[in-house]
C-alpha positions in Angstrom: 99.6 79.3 112.9 98.4 82.5 114.6 98.6 84.7 111.4 96.7 82.0 109.4 93.8 82.2 111.9 93.9 85.9 111.5 93.6 85.5 107.8 90.8 83.0 108.3 88.8 85.3 110.6 89.2 88.2 108.2 88.1 86.0 105.3 85.1 84.6 107.1 84.0 87.9 108.7 83.1 86.3 111.9 83.4 87.4 115.5 86.5 86.2 117.4 84.5 83.7 119.6 83.1 82.0 116.4 86.5 81.4 114.7 86.6 77.8 113.9 89.8 76.4 115.7 91.4 73.0 114.8 91.5 70.4 117.7 94.7 68.7 118.9 95.2 64.9 119.5 93.3 65.3 122.8 90.3 66.8 121.2 91.0 70.3 122.7 91.3 73.5 120.6 95.0 74.0 119.6 94.8 77.5 120.7 92.4 79.8 122.3 90.7 82.7 120.3 91.9 85.2 123.1 95.6 84.4 122.2 94.9 85.0 118.4 93.1 88.3 119.3 96.0 89.4 121.5 98.4 88.6 118.6 96.1 90.7 116.2 96.2 93.7 118.6 100.0 93.4 118.9 100.5 93.2 115.1 98.0 96.1 114.7 99.8 98.3 117.3 103.1 97.8 115.7 101.8 98.7 112.2 102.2 95.3 110.6 98.9 95.4 108.7 99.6 98.9 107.5 103.0 97.7 106.2 101.5 94.7 104.5 98.8 96.8 102.8 101.3 99.4 101.7 103.7 96.9 100.3 100.8 95.0 98.5 99.7 98.3 96.9 103.2 99.2 96.0 103.8 95.9 94.3 100.5 96.1 92.3 100.9 99.8 91.2 104.5 99.2 90.2 103.4 96.8 87.5 100.7 99.0 86.2 100.9 101.6 83.6 99.7 105.2 84.1 96.5 104.8 82.1 95.6 101.7 84.2 96.2 103.6 87.4 94.0 106.4 86.0 91.3 104.0 85.2 91.3 102.5 88.6 91.2 106.0 90.1 88.2 106.8 87.9 86.5 103.7 89.1 87.0 104.5 92.8 86.2 108.2 92.3 89.8 109.3 93.4 91.4 109.8 90.0 92.4 113.4 90.6 94.3 112.4 93.9 95.9 109.4 92.3 96.9 111.2 89.0 98.6 113.9 91.1 100.4 111.4 93.2 101.5 109.2 90.2 102.6 112.1 88.2 104.6 113.5 90.9 106.5 110.2 91.5 107.2 109.8 87.7 108.7 113.2 87.2 
């Protein structure tokens, strides 16, 4: 539940106080935004988001061919860095 709220916040681009939180049967918020923020800070401190990002990039790049990776690098302006890294990994 908490991670879903974090994803919602990142998607919406709102401040923590503005996060739309579901209500329980009594009409109260099911969780306070400060608990979600505390979990976010804990995940961040433990490197969870870095691991998720790195894993996602690894998954994507493992399915691409070298010309596709070079094209992506050209579009981002970082082609020489990426080419060197990819070439060193493939040799």
